[in-house]
DOVEXKE-295893 format. One record per residue (C-alpha): residue in three letters; z, x, y. Coordinates in pm, whole numbers, plus 32768, in hexadecimal, padded with zeros to 4 digits. Layout:
N
alaZXY;...
% end
This chain:
375
met79AA7C177B93;ala78C07D2C7B67;ala79347E417ACC;pro797C7F857B64;asp78BD80DD7B43;his79EA81707A53;thr7A4A80EB7927;pro7B0F7FB778DA;thr7C3C806D7887;asp7CED808479F0;pro7C95803D7B47;asp7BFC81A87BB7;gly7C40827A7A78;ile7D98830D7A9B;arg7E868258797D;gly7F31836F78BC;arg7F09844879BD;thr7FD6854B79FA;gln7FDF86677B3D;gly80DB877B7B2F;thr8226872E7A73;ala81ED85657AD1;gln819584C37989;phe812783D07A9B;pro803083AC7BBE;leu80E283B17D3E;ser803283117E4D;val808382AC7FB1;leu80EE81988078;asp80D881C581F8;leu815780E182CA;val80F381958420;thr826D81BB8478;val82C781C78602;gly840D82748669;ala84D18239878B;gly840E83348896;his82C8834287E1;thr8186827B8815;ala807F81F98708;thr7FB48305877C;asp80D383F386D7;ala80E5830785D6;leu7F5B83258566;arg7F5E84B1859D;thr807984D68493;ser7F8B83A18382;val7E7084C083A3;lys7F9785E78366;leu803685398245;ser7ED184C381AD;arg7E71861A81C7;leu7FCC86A88125;ala7FA28579801C;glu7E4285F57FDA;asn7E8F87557FAF;arg7F9E872E7EF4;gly7F0B864F7DE2;phe7FA684CB7E38;his7ECB83EF7DB9;arg7E8982F97E95;tyr7EC082967FE8;trp7EFF8149806A;val7F4A80B781CB;ala7FCF7F2181CA;glu7F8C7E2D82C9;his80BE7DC983F2;his80D27CF084F1;ser81977D0B8627;met825F7E1385C4;pro82977F2586EC;gly82FE801A85FC;val82097FE684EB;ala80778025856A;ser7FFF7FD0845D;thr7F337E8684B5;ser7DB37EC6847D;pro7DAC7F9C8314;ala7C407F798309;val7C3B8033845F;ile7D4C815E83F4;leu7CA1818782AE;ala7B4981C38365;his7C1182DC841C;leu7CCF836882E6;ala7B9A83788234;ala7AED846A8325;his7C1A8563831C;thr7BFA854B819B;thr7B0D85A58088;arg7BBB85337F01;ile7D07847E7F47;arg7C7B82F57F04;leu7D0282328023;gly7D5C80AB8029;ser7E087F8C80D0;gly7F357F438033;gly7F0D7E3F80AA;val7E177D7B817A;met7EC77C2581B6;leu7DA57B208122;pro7E1279F481C6;asn7DD27A7F831C;his7C7A7B0682FE;ala7B2B7A6482AC;pro7AD87ADF8146;leu79717B3881BD;val7A2C7C1082D2;ile7B037CB281D1;ala79BF7D1480EF;glu79047D88822F;gln7A0C7E838282;phe7A5A7EF58154;gly78E07F1180DE;thr78BD7FCA8213;leu79F080C281BB;glu794B80D18075;ala7821817480EF;met78DF825481B6;ala79C082C880AA;pro78E482987F68;gly79DF82717E38;arg7B0082957EF1;ile7B6C81227F50;asp7C9380347EE5;leu7C7D7ED57F45;gly7DDC7E507F3D;leu7E347CEF7F9B;gly7F407C127FDF;arg7FAA7ABC8047;ala80CD7AD0811E;pro807D7AFC828A;gly80F97C0C82E3;thr81D77BA483DD;asp82A27A85846C;gly82147931848C;ala8199791E8607;thr80D67A6085E0;ala803679C784A3;ala7FED7891853F;ala7F39797F866B;leu7E897A3C8587;arg7DFD790E84B4;arg7DC6784A85D3;thr7E5477398519;asp7FFF76A88510;arg7F9C76378372;leu801D776D830C;asn806177018199;glu7F0C76C98163;gly7E9178328162;ala7F8D78928051;asp7F5C773A7F93;asp7DE077B77FA3;phe7DFA78F37F4B;pro7D6178FD7DF0;glu7C0578677E58;gln7C31791B7FB3;leu7C367A647E77;ala7B0679B97DC8;glu7A3B79AD7F15;leu7A9F7B077F74;thr7A347BB67E27;arg78E97AE77E30;phe788E7B8B7F9E;leu78F77CBA7F04;asp78167C937DAF;asp76FF7BBD7E85;asp76D97AE47D7B;phe772C79997E0A;pro765778897D12;asp750777E37D98;gly756C76DB7E87;his767D77427EDB;pro76C777338065;tyr76F978A28059;ala75E179027F91;arg751C798F8080;ile76217A5B810F;his76697BA680CB;ala77637C938147;val76F47DEB81C6;pro76FC7EEE815C;gly77217EA97FFA;pro767C7E347EA3;ile754C7DCD7F4B;gln75087F4B7FCD;ala758C7FFC7E9E;thr743580A77E37;ser739681657F10;pro71F681537F2A;gly720F82717E59;gly72CD81B27D55;val7416827B7D66;gln753E819C7D55;ser767781A47E34;pro77D181827D92;his78327FF77D51;arg78EA7F527E49;pro7A8A7FA17E56;pro7B5D7F347D40;val7C4F7DFC7DAD;trp7DBD7E0D7D8B;leu7EA17CC27DB3;leu7FDB7D407E4A;gly814A7C5C7E4F;ser82B77C4B7E7B;ser82D17B257D67;gly82397A947C64;phe811E79F37CF2;ser80567B0E7D1A;ala80B27BC87BB8;arg80667A677AE8;leu7EE07A687BD4;ala7EBA7BCB7BC4;gly7EF87BAE7A33;val7E227A8279E4;leu7D027B427A99;gly7D177C8979FB;leu7D5B7D337B12;pro7E327E3B7B84;phe7F8B7DE77C32;ala805F7EBC7D47;phe81D47E247D5A;ala828E7E3A7E86;his83CF7EF27DE8;his84557F8D7F33;phe84857E3F7FE2;ser84B77D4E7EAA;ala856E7E237D9D;gln86337CF37D01;asn84B97C707CAD;thr840A7D937BFC;ile84807D837A97;pro84307C157AB2;ala82EC7C167B4F;leu82867D5B7A88;asp82E67C72793B;leu822E7B4779C2;tyr80D87C087A03;arg80D37CB378B5;glu81087B91780F;ser7FDA7AC878F2;phe7F007C1278B0;gln7DC77B947834;pro7CC17C9E7826;ser7B977CA078EE;ala7A437D727957;val7B4E7E5F7A4D;leu7C757E8B7945;asp7C907E7977DD;ser7E387E767816;pro7F247E727915;tyr7F527F5A7A45;ala80527F367AEC;leu80E880077C4B;ile82127FF07D15;gly8239804E7E66;val83AA80F27E7D;ser848081797FC2;thr849B82EA7FA5;leu855B84138095;ala858285568030;thr85FA863B8101;asp86A4879F80FA;asp8806871B8095;glu88A085C68076;lys8947858D819D;glu883385A88268;ala873784AC8187;arg8894839181B0;arg885683E0833E;gln870F83BB832C;ile8708824F8266;leu884381C182FB;ala873181EF8457;ala8618814283A2;ala8711803482DE;leu87B97FD08485;asn860A7FA284D7;met85E37EAA83A5;val87297E068455;arg86A17DAF855C;leu852C7D7284EB;arg860F7C768406;thr86D37BD4851A;gly85907BAA85F6;arg85C87CEA86C3;pro84C17D8B865E;gly84967F018718;leu844B809386DC;val84EE813985AF;pro864F81958652;thr86C483398610;pro87D28366853E;glu889683B68667;glu8869824586DB;ala88AB81C78573;glu8A1B82AD8563;ala8A80820E869B;tyr8A22809A8656;glu8B767FC2860F;phe8AB17F0A84D5;ser8B557D8C8499;pro8BCF7D4D8361;met8AB17C918303;glu89F97D908363;arg8A8C7E9182B5;asp8A6A7DAE8182;phe88EC7DA981B6;ile88BF7F1B8200;asp89A67F6E80CA;ser88B07EBA7FFB;trp875C7F28809D;asn87E480888052;ser882780577F01;asn869780407EB6;val864A816E7F7B;ile863D82AE7EA6;his86BA83C27F8C;gly875085177F82;thr86F086637F27;ala857C86A17E7B;asp863186B27D06;glu8734858D7D68;val85D9849A7DE6;arg850785417CB2;ser862B84B87BC0;gly8619833E7C48;leu84AC83367C29;asp84B883AF7AE7;asp859C82B27A9B;leu851981967B47;gln83D881C37A97;lys848981D0793D;arg852C80AB7980;thr83FE7FD079EB;gly82F180617948;ala822580827AA1;asp80C7812E7A45;glu80CA819D7BC1;leu81C681F57CCE;met818181C27E27;leu8253829F7F2D;thr82C78201807B;ala83A782E18153;asn8422822D8269;ala84C882EA8390;his84C2833684EE;ser8423847B84EE;gly82D684C6846B;ala833886098444;val842685AB8357;arg833784A6828D;leu828285DD8254;arg8362868581CE;ser83E885AC80F1;tyr82AD85BE800D;glu8280870E8052;leu83F987277F7A;ile838386047E9A;ala824986C57E3D;asp830488257DE9;ala840187617D28;tyr82D687017C47;gln8214883E7C5F;leu80E687CB7D12;pro7FD288717D81;thr802389517EC2;ala7EB689537F42;pro7EEF89A880C5;thr7F47886C81C6;ala7DBB886982D0;gln7E7A8836843C;ala7E3E87118515;
% end
């Protein structure tokens, strides 16, 4: 893998950065949540507002995740959304958290993210996962095959092929040696000799040990989905660090974790909001995906004992409450895991509630207070 333009110490020159009183970078994971009574258009407008808020308040990066066949999650096409957000921001890093590689031909991903890099030079991250991001039937429709395990099993080979396309360095004699992902490195130098930024850095995403080990062996930055696999966080990070081999990308491990957070002006309201998000997860896990319900609907819902157990378990991993309570929880989680960066995802029925959550967290860490542009 060719080295990126920055020195090989961390994925984008961020290691050790402090902002405000935060001793580690804070970033945003956006699921483009659609609440009951709202539309995908509303959710995408919220994403524009949130990306601008994140940029102006000093969050480091802003990622969107690939999901399918979930009415309450409008992030089916990360590359399309990222292009839209790139047009409304100027500095913040944008990326996928992640693109599910087995769902796509590696050449297509290389072309999409090469195009994004051309749109927003030096600001694009390519986070990759090996799960389908959906149920089995939808995955089969996406991949046009019933052999769903093939994509996950072939992930290392797919990753190697994608990396070759990104670097434009298939060896002579390879069937793809004359194929170029455009825009890409082949267009890196203008006729006047001006060098354009290198291709987007690759991250591996995971919720278990497979991608943790692979990221370590390849010397890539690793993002772990603590927000839905908290019990595996420390074992996966340990495995990543133990497996790590220095590369042209990194001299030492760099781990980011996704964290469910919600800050509100009082703790009681935080509990109301996360109950609604948890009810949405109950319905998703039992094959009834829908729009994120209102807090009022969640409060009126009669949970079965099994559902109540799930809710209690799920919400125990959501850091929620007042801004100070959330900051304390985030600081403690970072100390326990040793994560180099925390990526916060706020799931709530209302876009306004999500925006307020990030504002409160930014205030708690005394991040910059530049005004947020209007959408």
